[in-house]
N, C-alpha and C positions, 0 to 999 in steps of 0.2 A: 504494499501497499505507498503508494510517495504520494502523501499530503502535508503538507506542514499546511499549517493550522494557526489564527488565532483566538486568545480567548479573552474574556471579559474575570481580572480577576478584582474577585473582591472582597476586601482584607477585614477584619474584626476582633479589635483587638482593646484587648486591656491596656490602659497606659497609665502614666504618673508625668505631674511637670519637669521638666530639667528644674536646675538651680539647687539651691540650700534649703532646707526643709526641718522644720522640727516634727521629733515623734508625738502622736495625732491618729485620731479617728482614722483618715484615709488612708495613713502608713500603716496602723496598722491593718488595716482590711489587703488591705497588699500582702505584708507579709501573712496573712490569712491564705490568698489567693495564692500564693507561693506552696503553702501546707499541701493544697486544695481543699481547705476549709471554704468552700464558698459560704455555705450558712451565715457564718460570722462577718467575713467583709461584705454580706446579703444587710445583717444589723447592722456593719459600724456606718454603709455607705447611704442607710437610707435615707438618716436623718439629714446627710449634708444634700443630699440629694434633694433634698425638699425645702431646704433652709436657700437653695441656688447656687450651691458647689459645680463646677461647670464639668471637671471631671470625676466628681463621683456618679453625677446624671449618665454622662458617658459611659461609665464602669459600668453601672446597674442596666444599661440600655444592653451593651453588650451580655450581662446575665441571662437579660429575659431571651435575649435572642439565641445563642445555646442554650439556655435551659440550666446552666450552672449555678445552683442553689434553690434555684424556683421552676416552677413550672415552665415548661418556653412556652411561651408569649409572644407572636410580632409586633402585636399590636401596643406593646404595652411598651417593647423597644425601642419601637419609633417615636413611642410620647415623648422617652428618655432622653435619646438624640435629639431629640428635636428641641428641650431642653435645654441644652447646652451646644446646638450646634447655633443657634441663636446669639448664643454669646460668644459666637466665634471661635467655636475651637474645631479645630482643624481634625481633627481625627473622629470624633462625633459628625461630622459633616461629610465627609466622605464615608460614615460609616451610613447617615441615613441616606445617603447615594446610591449607596449599596441597596439597599430594602427598596428604596424607589426602581431599579432597575430590573429587581428581581422578582419583586411586584408581593412581595413578602411586610404584612403587617398592612401596606395599603394598599390602591389599585396600581398595577403597573403603571408607571409614567414616567419614557425615558429624560421629556423636556424638564422634566421636574431632578431628574437626576443628572442631567448635570449641571445643572443649576447648582446645583450642591458637591459635586465632583468640581465643579470651578472656583467654586469658592475655597473648597482645602487646597485645590494644587494650586492656588496664586498663595497659599501662604507655606507652599512647598513638602507638604505632605508626597511622600514620593508612593503609595498609593494611590492615592486620589489625583495623581496624574498619569499612571498607569492605564488604569483607569477611562480616566478622559479621553485619551488616545484612544483608548479602543472603541469607546461611542463615535468618534470620528473618522474611523477607521472602518465602522461600520454602517455610519451612517446612521445612527438611533438616538435619536433627541438633538438630531443636528445634520444639516446637510453634508452628506459624506465629504469628506477632505481628506486628504491623505498627505498632504502636508503639516494636517492642525496635528494630524494620527504620527506623525515624525517627531514632532515638536514634544509633544508632550511625552515620549515614547522616551526619545531622549534625553530630559531631563533627568523624567526618573530612572532611565537606566544607569545614570551617572551619578545617581547616589546611591547605586548597586542594590535595584528594586529587581527581583531574578525575573518578575513576570515580562517584565515591560523591556530588561532587559530582550527576554526572548521574543517575545512582540518585536522586537526590533531589525533583529534579527529576518524575521521574515521579509519585513517590508523589503531586506535587502536581497534577499532570496527573490521576493518575487519583483522585485523593482516599480514598488510602489510612494512613486514621488522621488523617491533618490533612485541613482545608477543603480541599474542589478550588479551586485558585488558579492559576489560567492562569497568570498575569503573575510570583507566582512562580517557576512551574515553568521559564520563560523566564530570569528569572533564573542562575536556578542550570544551564540551560542552555546557557548565552551563557557562563557564568565555566570550562565543564567545555570549553563547546568550540570558545575563543581557548587553550585548553592544547593545543588538536589533538586530542581525544578524537575519533576520527570517530563512536561513537555518539550522542554527545554532538552533534554536529553533523549527524547523520541525523535527531534528535526536532526541533534546533530550526529545519531546514531546516521539517520536520513542519508545525510550529505557525505559521510563515510560507504554510506553501500549505493552514493552512485557517486561519488569519488568529487563533487562541488566542491570547490573553493580548498578541496583535501586531493594528495593524492589516495585513490580509493583502498580501501583497509576493511575489507567483510571481519577482519578479527577484531579492527576498531569498532568498525560498529556493531556487531554482537556485545560490545561490550557493554557501549551506550545502550544498545537497545536493552541490556540485561538492568541494567540501574534504574532503566524509568516503568520496568517489567514488577519488577521485586516492589513499587512503590502499589503496585495496579491501575499503571496507567492501561489501558486495552488496545493503542493503536500500538503499545512498545509489544505487549504481550503478544500481538497480533503477530509484529512484522519480524521478532523473536521467534516463534515457529517457522517462521519460513524460511529464515536461514536455518533452521536445523533440517525442515523438509528438503534442502537445493544444499543441506552441508555446506554453505556459505560459512567459513570464518570457524565453523565447529565440523565435528564427525556426523554424518546426516545419520541421524537420530525420529523418527517416524513418532515411534514411543511419544517423546519428551516436544517433537512439534503438536501434539493430536494433546499433549498435558495444557500448554500452551493454547493455544486455539480455546479449548475449552473454557480456559481461563477468562478471555477477550472473549467470547461470546455470551456465556453466563452474565457479562455485564449489558446484553444487549448490543453487540458490535455486530455492525451485518455482514462483512467479511469474511469472519472467523467462522459467525455462523455457516454459512456457506463451505468455507473449505472442511469446516466442520464434519457439513454432511458428504462431503465429498470424500474423506477419508471412509468415511463410514460406507458409502458406496461401491468403492476400491479396495477395502483393508487395509488399509498400509497404516500400520503403531495400532491399530482395532482388530478384532471381530469383524466379517463382514456382517454389516446389519440394515437392511432398506429401511427397515421401520423406525430406527435410529436418524437415520442419512434423513428422510423425507420429514421429518421432525426439525431437523437442522435447518435443513430447506428452505421449509415453512414457513420457520421463525424470521428468516431473511427474508423470503418474499414478502411477507407482509411487512418489511418493511422497503419496501419496491427497492432490493438490490435485484439489478436485470440478471445477473449469473446465478440466482436459486428461484428465479421466477421461472429462469428455462427448465433449469436441471428439474424443478418440484413436478415442472410438465412432464418431462420425459418418463415418469417415477410414476402416471397418470397414464399417459402410452402406452407403459411394458408390464402396470402392475403391480412394480417392484412396490413393498411396503403398503401398499395401498389399493384399492377395490380397481383392476380399469375400469376408467372414465374418460371418455373422447372431450365430454362438454368439459371437464378440469382443468382440459389437456390445453383448450385450445386457451380457455381463459390466462392462465398461467404463460404460455405461446404468445398473446398477444398481449400483456399488459411490459414480458417485457420486450418484443419487440417492439412495441413503441417509445421504449428509451431507446432504441436503438440497437440491441444485441443482434447481431447479425446470424449466431447461431439460431437463435428462438426466430428472426425472420424468414428461414433457411424450413426451419422445422414447421411453421404456420405454416407454409407454402405446401410443405407432405402433405397436412390436415386436409388446405382446402382443395391442395389434389385430389385424393384419396376419399373425400368426403364422411369424414370424420371428426365428430364436434361439430361442422357445421357442413352445410347443405353445398356438396361439391359445383366448386365454381372454378373456372380454368383461367379466365380473368386478375384472378386476383391469386391465386395460387403463383400464376408466373409475375407480378407485378412484387410478392415478398420473396420468387426468387430472384428479381433480378437487384433487388436491394439487399440484398443478401450475396449474392457474387459480387456486390462491387467494391464491398471492406473485408471480406473475406481470405484466405490466403493461401498457398497450397494445396494440400488435396481438398478441405475445405471449400478451397474457390470454386477448383475443378468441378464437387460434385456439387454446386447449386446452382454454377452455369451448367450443366447437363440435367439437373430436373428443370432449369429455367427452356433448354433446348426442345426438352420432352413435350411439354407439356405446350408451348409455341405447337407443335403440330397439329394441336386439337382448338389451334385460334384460324380465323381468315383473316388476311391481311389487314381489314381495319380494325376488330377485333383486337390485333398485333398492336396495331397503333394505339388503338387505349387505354390497351394494359401496360405502355411505357407511359403515358401519358397521367399514368394511375402513381404510377410509380414516384415521377419527374415530380407533381401532386404530394405526398403522400413525405418527400424530405425534404419540402421546400424548410432553406435553415435550419435541417437537422430533428424538425420537430415532431414529427410524426403524425399529425394531428390529426392531418386529412385521407387518412388511410383506410376508412368506414365506408 
């Protein structure tokens, strides 16, 4: 899976002000949280918060947000964050922005999130600067503006904030507002990854796997994928599984690949669900089990993974792990084909040619075979071409011209919206 991600980083933290302070209820509360005694901290901080102490208000908000010493209550968290934020506390402003961004305790409102992130970011809060950068990058609450995103990511990254370092790396890797520069991307990914940020560990692994900004090095890719995977990051688990399956940077080990695919798939990652279905179909690293394969294909297919949809369709055609059902096969082939999956397009053509699960229709069969043949390669392309040419023998010249026009209309801008 070769994908670099930008994430919105939400930070909720207990903090104390800088400078020299005398011992008192607030400091005693801090000491209590250090011991994990949140009930005592809450008892000490609530009176201070009710008297208007901004730090105590903020910390009370954190405790309600995280359910520390109290039942988790996002609305109550928002109440205390707001009281503190309105006094100008940067951390509370950042956390209040996070609540609006996530819709926790308030109706989700990106504009309001941006307002509070900006107030905090302008005070130098690194987490808020990173989050404000993310809002600009994603166009949430503001007009999408990569220049502004880079500005805020850089300010945060230079303060050592791992999430911003990772996101700034993304901007360099993708060439968004900055000149694409893989070496610079690697620099920022590494700074973030060395702080233990799992997304940056994944992205750094990806750069080593692809040889972008660094010399291609599968062992180094495995190292960073493993670090991310050990933190439970599903994409790192998946990619590490692929490395084991392919024997890249590690000794080939299908059982280890299956173990990693499963960890990722159980978190809902559709590509891992697809691959897990595949290993159960093929019996690689596990005992061949078509029912288990169908289970995982279905989970991936329901998340719109085109490969899983195609393979689930195939299981219905062959009656493997499920009762043979051509109509259901057509349903899944069609969903996959409309996403541009050439294999599914060929398979859907077969169903139209044979009249299985749909009324026999040589025009539509030719259309799907034509689309598949234009994208497949090697033997698969030849098979789709042969299928198309066989079907063409059943069409008049006028029908053939119409089928070709249907294929062009179906593939307009690769949208596959005009195919039925």
